[in-house]
KOLNU-74104 format. One line per 8 residues: their letters; for each residue y, z, x of N, C-alpha, C, O. Coordinates in steps of 0.2 Angstrom, whole numbers. Layout:
BEGIN
a	Y/Z/X/Y/Z/X/Y/Z/X/Y/Z/X; ...
This chain:
BEGIN
mkkivllg	-203/-889/-328/-205/-885/-334/-211/-881/-333/-212/-876/-334; -215/-885/-329/-221/-882/-326/-220/-877/-320/-223/-872/-320; -215/-878/-316/-213/-873/-311/-210/-866/-315/-212/-861/-313; -206/-867/-319/-203/-861/-323/-209/-857/-326/-208/-851/-326; -213/-860/-329/-220/-856/-332/-223/-853/-327/-225/-847/-328; -224/-857/-321/-228/-853/-316/-224/-847/-312/-227/-842/-310; -217/-848/-312/-213/-842/-310/-213/-836/-314/-213/-831/-312; -213/-838/-322/-213/-833/-326/-219/-829/-325/-219/-823/-324
ialitlfs	-226/-832/-325/-233/-830/-323/-232/-825/-318/-234/-819/-318; -230/-827/-313/-229/-823/-306/-226/-817/-307/-228/-811/-304; -219/-817/-310/-216/-811/-311/-218/-806/-316/-217/-800/-315; -222/-809/-322/-227/-804/-325/-232/-801/-322/-234/-795/-323; -235/-804/-318/-240/-802/-313/-238/-796/-308/-242/-791/-307; -232/-798/-305/-229/-793/-300/-228/-787/-304/-229/-782/-301; -224/-788/-310/-222/-782/-314/-229/-778/-316/-229/-772/-316; -234/-781/-319/-239/-778/-320/-243/-774/-314/-245/-768/-315
qgtkaqie	-243/-777/-309/-246/-774/-303/-242/-767/-301/-245/-762/-300; -235/-768/-300/-231/-763/-299/-231/-758/-303/-232/-752/-300; -231/-758/-309/-230/-753/-314/-238/-749/-314/-238/-743/-314; -243/-753/-315/-250/-751/-314/-251/-747/-309/-253/-741/-311; -249/-748/-303/-250/-744/-297/-246/-737/-298/-249/-732/-297; -240/-738/-301/-236/-732/-303/-240/-728/-308/-240/-722/-307; -242/-730/-313/-247/-727/-318/-252/-724/-315/-254/-718/-316; -256/-728/-311/-262/-725/-309/-261/-719/-304/-266/-715/-302
dagqnyik	-255/-719/-302/-253/-712/-297/-251/-706/-301/-249/-701/-299; -252/-707/-308/-251/-702/-313/-254/-694/-312/-252/-689/-313; -259/-695/-309/-264/-690/-309/-261/-686/-302/-265/-685/-298; -255/-683/-302/-253/-681/-296/-249/-674/-297/-246/-673/-303; -249/-669/-292/-245/-663/-294/-238/-665/-294/-235/-670/-291; -234/-661/-297/-227/-662/-298/-223/-655/-297/-225/-650/-299; -217/-655/-294/-212/-649/-293/-206/-651/-296/-204/-656/-294; -202/-647/-300/-196/-649/-303/-191/-643/-302/-193/-637/-304
mqfvqplg	-185/-645/-300/-180/-640/-300/-176/-640/-307/-176/-645/-310; -174/-635/-310/-172/-636/-317/-166/-632/-318/-165/-627/-315; -161/-635/-321/-154/-632/-324/-155/-631/-331/-156/-635/-335; -154/-625/-332/-157/-622/-339/-150/-620/-344/-146/-615/-342; -150/-624/-349/-145/-623/-354/-147/-620/-360/-150/-623/-364; -145/-613/-362/-147/-610/-368/-143/-613/-373/-138/-615/-373; -147/-612/-379/-144/-616/-386/-144/-610/-392/-147/-605/-392; -140/-612/-396/-139/-607/-402/-139/-600/-400/-136/-598/-396
qykdyyks	-143/-596/-403/-142/-588/-402/-143/-586/-394/-140/-582/-392; -147/-590/-391/-148/-588/-384/-142/-590/-380/-141/-587/-375; -138/-595/-382/-132/-596/-379/-127/-591/-380/-123/-589/-376; -128/-587/-386/-122/-581/-388/-124/-576/-383/-120/-571/-382; -130/-576/-380/-133/-570/-376/-132/-571/-368/-130/-567/-364; -133/-577/-367/-134/-579/-360/-131/-585/-358/-130/-590/-362; -128/-586/-352/-124/-591/-349/-131/-596/-346/-137/-595/-347; -129/-602/-342/-134/-607/-341/-137/-603/-334/-134/-598/-331
gfgvefgr	-143/-606/-333/-146/-603/-325/-150/-609/-323/-148/-615/-323; -155/-607/-320/-159/-611/-315/-166/-609/-315/-168/-603/-317; -170/-614/-314/-177/-612/-313/-182/-617/-310/-179/-622/-307; -188/-616/-309/-194/-621/-306/-199/-622/-309/-202/-618/-313; -202/-628/-308/-209/-628/-312/-213/-632/-308/-211/-636/-303; -219/-630/-309/-225/-632/-305/-230/-635/-309/-233/-631/-313; -233/-640/-308/-240/-642/-314/-243/-649/-311/-241/-651/-305; -246/-652/-314/-250/-658/-313/-251/-662/-319/-251/-659/-325
mfplrfdi	-252/-669/-318/-253/-673/-323/-260/-676/-323/-262/-679/-318; -264/-675/-329/-271/-677/-329/-273/-683/-332/-276/-683/-338; -271/-689/-330/-273/-694/-334/-279/-695/-337/-284/-692/-333; -280/-699/-343/-287/-701/-346/-287/-708/-345/-283/-711/-349; -292/-712/-342/-292/-718/-340/-294/-723/-346/-300/-726/-346; -290/-724/-351/-291/-727/-356/-287/-734/-355/-281/-733/-354; -291/-740/-356/-286/-746/-355/-282/-748/-361/-285/-750/-366; -276/-747/-361/-272/-747/-367/-267/-752/-365/-264/-751/-359
adglilpg	-265/-757/-369/-260/-762/-367/-261/-765/-360/-256/-765/-356; -267/-767/-358/-269/-770/-352/-266/-764/-346/-263/-766/-341; -268/-758/-348/-267/-753/-343/-259/-750/-342/-258/-746/-337; -255/-753/-346/-248/-751/-346/-246/-745/-349/-241/-742/-348; -251/-743/-354/-250/-736/-357/-256/-732/-356/-261/-734/-356; -255/-725/-353/-260/-721/-351/-258/-714/-354/-253/-711/-353; -264/-712/-359/-263/-705/-361/-266/-700/-356/-268/-702/-351; -265/-693/-357/-267/-688/-353/-265/-681/-355/-264/-679/-361
lditfvdf	-265/-677/-350/-264/-670/-352/-259/-668/-346/-259/-670/-340; -255/-664/-347/-250/-661/-344/-250/-653/-343/-249/-650/-348; -252/-651/-338/-252/-644/-337/-248/-641/-331/-248/-642/-325; -243/-637/-334/-239/-633/-330/-242/-626/-328/-243/-622/-332; -243/-626/-321/-246/-620/-318/-241/-614/-318/-243/-608/-321; -236/-614/-316/-230/-610/-316/-223/-613/-318/-221/-618/-316; -219/-609/-322/-213/-611/-324/-209/-605/-324/-210/-601/-328; -204/-604/-320/-200/-598/-320/-192/-599/-320/-189/-603/-316
tfntgkqy	-189/-598/-324/-181/-598/-326/-178/-591/-326/-181/-586/-328; -172/-591/-325/-167/-586/-326/-161/-587/-328/-157/-592/-326; -158/-582/-332/-150/-583/-334/-147/-577/-333/-151/-572/-334; -140/-577/-331/-136/-571/-332/-133/-570/-340/-133/-575/-343; -132/-564/-341/-130/-563/-347/-123/-563/-348/-119/-563/-343; -120/-564/-354/-113/-564/-355/-110/-557/-357/-114/-552/-359; -104/-556/-355/-100/-550/-355/-95/-550/-361/-91/-555/-362; -95/-545/-365/-91/-545/-371/-87/-538/-371/-90/-533/-369
dyfrypnd	-80/-539/-372/-76/-533/-372/-75/-531/-379/-74/-535/-383; -74/-524/-380/-73/-521/-386/-68/-516/-385/-66/-514/-379; -64/-514/-391/-59/-509/-391/-61/-504/-396/-63/-506/-401; -61/-497/-394/-63/-492/-398/-57/-487/-398/-53/-485/-394; -56/-484/-405/-52/-479/-408/-54/-472/-408/-57/-470/-413; -54/-468/-402/-56/-462/-404/-52/-458/-409/-48/-460/-413; -55/-451/-409/-51/-446/-414/-43/-445/-412/-39/-445/-417; -42/-445/-407/-34/-445/-405/-31/-451/-405/-25/-451/-403
dsgewfst	-33/-457/-407/-30/-463/-409/-28/-466/-401/-24/-470/-402; -31/-464/-396/-29/-467/-390/-34/-473/-388/-40/-471/-387; -32/-479/-388/-37/-484/-387/-40/-484/-381/-38/-482/-376; -47/-487/-381/-50/-488/-375/-55/-495/-374/-59/-497/-379; -54/-497/-369/-58/-504/-368/-65/-503/-365/-66/-498/-361; -70/-507/-368/-76/-506/-364/-81/-512/-365/-79/-517/-369; -85/-513/-362/-88/-520/-362/-96/-519/-362/-98/-514/-359; -101/-524/-365/-107/-524/-363/-108/-529/-357/-105/-534/-357
qkgvafnf	-112/-526/-352/-112/-529/-346/-116/-535/-345/-121/-536/-350; -116/-539/-341/-120/-546/-340/-127/-546/-340/-130/-550/-344; -129/-542/-337/-137/-542/-336/-141/-548/-334/-137/-553/-332; -147/-549/-335/-150/-555/-332/-156/-556/-337/-159/-551/-339; -159/-562/-338/-166/-563/-341/-170/-567/-338/-168/-573/-336; -176/-566/-337/-181/-569/-333/-187/-572/-338/-190/-568/-342; -188/-579/-338/-193/-581/-343/-199/-584/-337/-197/-588/-333; -205/-581/-338/-210/-584/-334/-216/-586/-338/-218/-583/-343
slakigpm	-218/-592/-337/-223/-596/-341/-229/-597/-337/-228/-599/-331; -234/-596/-339/-241/-599/-336/-245/-604/-341/-245/-603/-347; -248/-609/-337/-252/-613/-340/-249/-616/-347/-252/-616/-352; -244/-619/-346/-240/-623/-351/-246/-630/-352/-247/-633/-347; -247/-631/-358/-253/-636/-358/-252/-640/-365/-249/-638/-370; -253/-647/-365/-252/-651/-370/-254/-658/-368/-255/-660/-363; -254/-663/-374/-255/-670/-372/-249/-673/-369/-243/-671/-370; -250/-679/-365/-245/-683/-363/-247/-690/-364/-252/-692/-366
vtigitdg	-241/-695/-362/-243/-702/-361/-238/-705/-357/-232/-703/-357; -240/-709/-353/-237/-713/-347/-236/-720/-349/-241/-723/-350; -229/-723/-350/-229/-730/-352/-225/-734/-347/-220/-731/-344; -227/-739/-345/-224/-743/-340/-217/-747/-342/-218/-751/-347; -211/-746/-339/-205/-749/-340/-204/-755/-337/-204/-760/-340; -203/-755/-331/-203/-760/-327/-206/-759/-321/-209/-754/-320; -205/-764/-315/-209/-764/-309/-209/-758/-305/-204/-757/-301; -214/-754/-305/-213/-746/-303/-210/-742/-306/-210/-736/-303
lvadfavq	-208/-743/-312/-204/-737/-316/-208/-736/-322/-210/-740/-325; -209/-730/-323/-213/-726/-328/-209/-721/-332/-205/-718/-329; -211/-720/-338/-209/-714/-342/-214/-710/-344/-220/-712/-345; -214/-704/-343/-219/-699/-345/-217/-694/-351/-213/-690/-349; -220/-694/-357/-218/-690/-363/-223/-685/-363/-229/-687/-361; -222/-678/-365/-228/-673/-366/-225/-668/-372/-219/-667/-373; -230/-665/-375/-229/-659/-380/-232/-654/-377/-238/-655/-375; -230/-648/-376/-234/-642/-373/-233/-636/-377/-228/-635/-380
yvptfvws	-239/-632/-377/-238/-625/-379/-236/-621/-373/-239/-622/-368; -231/-617/-375/-227/-613/-368/-228/-605/-370/-223/-603/-373; -233/-602/-368/-233/-596/-368/-228/-593/-363/-229/-595/-357; -223/-587/-365/-218/-586/-360/-218/-578/-361/-218/-575/-367; -217/-575/-355/-215/-568/-354/-208/-567/-352/-205/-570/-348; -205/-563/-357/-197/-562/-356/-196/-556/-353/-198/-551/-356; -192/-556/-348/-189/-548/-346/-182/-549/-346/-179/-553/-343; -179/-544/-350/-172/-544/-351/-169/-538/-348/-171/-532/-350
irkgvdkn	-164/-538/-344/-161/-531/-341/-154/-532/-343/-151/-537/-342; -151/-527/-347/-144/-527/-348/-141/-519/-347/-144/-514/-348; -134/-519/-345/-131/-514/-344/-126/-512/-351/-123/-517/-353; -126/-506/-354/-121/-506/-359/-118/-498/-359/-118/-494/-355; -116/-498/-365/-112/-491/-367/-117/-485/-368/-122/-487/-372; -117/-480/-366/-121/-474/-367/-119/-472/-375/-114/-471/-377; -124/-471/-378/-124/-469/-385/-121/-462/-386/-117/-461/-391; -123/-458/-382/-121/-451/-383/-113/-450/-382/-110/-448/-386
nwehnttv	-111/-453/-376/-103/-453/-375/-100/-457/-381/-95/-455/-383; -102/-461/-383/-99/-465/-388/-99/-460/-395/-93/-459/-397; -104/-458/-397/-104/-453/-403/-100/-448/-402/-98/-445/-407; -98/-444/-396/-94/-438/-395/-87/-440/-393/-83/-436/-390; -85/-447/-393/-79/-449/-390/-77/-447/-385/-71/-445/-384; -82/-446/-379/-80/-444/-373/-80/-451/-369/-80/-457/-371; -79/-450/-363/-77/-457/-358/-84/-461/-358/-89/-459/-356; -82/-467/-359/-88/-472/-360/-92/-472/-353/-88/-474/-349
kektassf	-97/-472/-353/-102/-473/-347/-107/-479/-348/-110/-480/-354; -109/-481/-343/-114/-487/-343/-121/-484/-342/-123/-478/-339; -126/-488/-345/-134/-486/-343/-137/-492/-344/-134/-497/-347; -142/-493/-341/-146/-499/-341/-152/-499/-346/-157/-495/-347; -152/-504/-349/-158/-505/-355/-163/-511/-353/-160/-516/-350; -169/-510/-353/-173/-516/-352/-179/-518/-356/-182/-514/-359; -180/-524/-356/-186/-525/-362/-191/-531/-359/-189/-536/-356; -197/-530/-360/-202/-534/-358/-206/-536/-364/-209/-532/-368
syasrvgf	-206/-543/-365/-210/-545/-372/-212/-552/-370/-211/-555/-365; -216/-555/-376/-219/-562/-376/-217/-565/-382/-216/-563/-387; -216/-572/-379/-214/-577/-384/-219/-583/-385/-221/-585/-379; -220/-585/-390/-225/-592/-391/-219/-597/-392/-215/-597/-397; -218/-602/-387/-214/-608/-388/-217/-615/-388/-223/-615/-386; -213/-619/-390/-216/-626/-390/-211/-630/-385/-205/-630/-386; -213/-634/-380/-209/-638/-377/-210/-646/-378/-215/-648/-380; -205/-649/-378/-204/-657/-379/-201/-660/-372/-196/-657/-370
kgdirysh	-205/-664/-369/-202/-667/-363/-202/-674/-361/-207/-677/-363; -197/-676/-358/-198/-683/-355/-195/-684/-349/-190/-682/-347; -199/-689/-345/-197/-690/-338/-198/-697/-337/-202/-701/-339; -192/-699/-332/-192/-705/-329/-195/-705/-322/-192/-701/-318; -199/-708/-320/-203/-708/-314/-203/-714/-310/-206/-719/-312; -200/-715/-303/-200/-720/-299/-203/-719/-292/-200/-714/-289; -207/-721/-290/-211/-719/-283/-212/-712/-284/-215/-711/-290; -211/-707/-279/-212/-701/-279/-206/-695/-283/-207/-689/-284
flfglefl	-201/-699/-285/-196/-695/-288/-196/-695/-295/-199/-700/-298; -193/-691/-299/-193/-690/-306/-188/-686/-308/-186/-682/-305; -184/-687/-314/-179/-684/-318/-180/-685/-326/-183/-690/-329; -177/-679/-328/-179/-679/-336/-176/-674/-339/-172/-670/-336; -179/-672/-345/-176/-667/-350/-182/-664/-354/-187/-666/-355; -181/-658/-354/-186/-654/-359/-181/-650/-364/-176/-647/-364; -185/-649/-370/-181/-645/-375/-186/-640/-377/-191/-643/-379; -185/-634/-377/-190/-628/-379/-187/-625/-384/-182/-623/-384
vgsatlny	-191/-623/-390/-190/-619/-396/-195/-613/-396/-200/-613/-394; -192/-608/-400/-195/-602/-400/-192/-596/-400/-185/-596/-400; -194/-589/-401/-190/-583/-401/-194/-579/-399/-200/-580/-398; -191/-572/-396/-193/-566/-394/-191/-559/-397/-185/-559/-399; -195/-555/-397/-192/-549/-400/-191/-544/-394/-196/-542/-391; -185/-542/-393/-184/-538/-387/-183/-530/-389/-180/-528/-393; -187/-528/-386/-187/-521/-386/-185/-517/-380/-188/-516/-375; -179/-514/-381/-176/-511/-376/-178/-503/-374/-181/-500/-379
ssdilpik	-178/-501/-368/-180/-495/-367/-175/-489/-370/-177/-483/-370; -169/-491/-372/-165/-487/-375/-160/-489/-379/-159/-495/-378; -155/-486/-384/-151/-490/-390/-146/-493/-384/-143/-490/-379; -144/-498/-386/-138/-503/-383/-134/-505/-390/-136/-505/-395; -128/-508/-388/-123/-511/-391/-126/-518/-394/-130/-521/-389; -126/-521/-399/-128/-527/-400/-122/-532/-398/-116/-531/-399; -124/-538/-396/-120/-542/-393/-117/-547/-400/-120/-549/-404; -110/-548/-399/-107/-553/-403/-105/-549/-410/-103/-552/-415
dksgdpkf	-105/-543/-409/-104/-539/-417/-97/-534/-415/-97/-529/-412; -92/-537/-417/-86/-533/-415/-82/-531/-421/-75/-530/-420; -85/-529/-427/-82/-527/-432/-83/-520/-433/-89/-517/-433; -78/-516/-433/-78/-509/-434/-81/-506/-428/-81/-508/-422; -85/-501/-429/-89/-497/-425/-95/-500/-425/-99/-499/-429; -98/-504/-420/-105/-507/-419/-110/-502/-420/-109/-496/-418; -116/-504/-422/-121/-500/-423/-126/-501/-416/-127/-506/-415; -129/-496/-413/-133/-496/-408/-140/-498/-411/-143/-496/-416
isetsmgl	-143/-502/-405/-150/-504/-408/-154/-505/-402/-152/-507/-397; -160/-503/-403/-166/-503/-398/-170/-509/-398/-173/-510/-394; -169/-513/-403/-174/-519/-405/-170/-525/-408/-165/-524/-412; -171/-531/-404/-167/-536/-408/-171/-543/-408/-174/-544/-402; -172/-547/-412/-175/-554/-412/-170/-559/-409/-164/-559/-411; -172/-563/-403/-167/-568/-401/-170/-574/-401/-176/-574/-398; -167/-580/-403/-169/-586/-402/-169/-588/-395/-165/-586/-391; -175/-593/-393/-175/-594/-386/-174/-603/-386/-177/-606/-381
gtlllnfg	-171/-606/-390/-169/-613/-389/-166/-615/-383/-161/-612/-381; -169/-619/-379/-166/-621/-372/-167/-628/-370/-172/-631/-372; -162/-631/-367/-163/-637/-364/-163/-637/-357/-159/-634/-354; -168/-641/-355/-169/-640/-346/-168/-648/-344/-170/-653/-347; -163/-647/-339/-162/-655/-336/-166/-654/-329/-165/-650/-325; -171/-658/-328/-177/-657/-323/-175/-663/-317/-174/-669/-319; -176/-662/-311/-175/-666/-306/-181/-664/-300/-181/-658/-298; -186/-668/-298/-191/-666/-294/-194/-672/-291/-192/-678/-291
ftf	-201/-670/-289/-205/-676/-286/-212/-674/-287/-214/-668/-288; -217/-680/-286/-223/-680/-286/-227/-679/-279/-224/-681/-274; -233/-677/-279/-236/-676/-272/-243/-676/-273/-247/-676/-268
C-alpha cells in the first residue's frame, strides 16, 4: 500500500512539473495557419478560404491551483484571411422575350485585422498538454471585390456586360478561441461574430435575389460570422 501511495505521489509530481513547464512557456510568440469557414449570411456570399495569424501570449504570473491555471493577455499583431465569392446564375426576359443567362461573378474578400486583444487563460490538462482560451476584440478592415452586370446595359435590354465593383469598409468583431498546445505545436478553433457595411464603387446586383428583375444596389450590410480552424506553433 505504501508503494502505491508513493507511486501516486511521484506521478502527480511528474504531471505537475511537466504541465507547469508547458504553462510557464506560455509567454511565447505564435503563428497559425487558418482554414476559414464563413457562416450564416457570409456563407451565402463567399466560399471557404485561408488565412494566417501572428501574435503573442502574455501570461500574468498569478499562482492559481498550484500554478496549473494561468491568466494572461492574448494579443494578435496581424490576422489576414481571404475568401473567394460564390457565383449565381440569373435568367432575364428582355422585351423581345428571348431569354438570356447572366451571372454575378465570384470576386474575392480580404479581411485584415491589427491588434486583436483580449483576456486569456491557460489551463493544465495532462503532462505537457495545456489548453488556451481567449476572448478578443477584433478590429477588421474588409476589402471586397466583385464582378457583376453593368446596370446601363441591363436597363436598356442590351447585351449584358460585366464590370468590377469594390468596397473598403471597417467592422468591429469579437472572437472566441480555444487551442490545445503540446510542446511547440498547437491546434484549435476560433469563432468570430460581427458585420460590415459594404459600400461598392458602383451599382451591382444583390446576391441571393432571383425573384423577378433584381434591384441594383451600391451598399449592403453583410454578417461576418466565421469559424476558423487553426494549426500552428509557438516560438
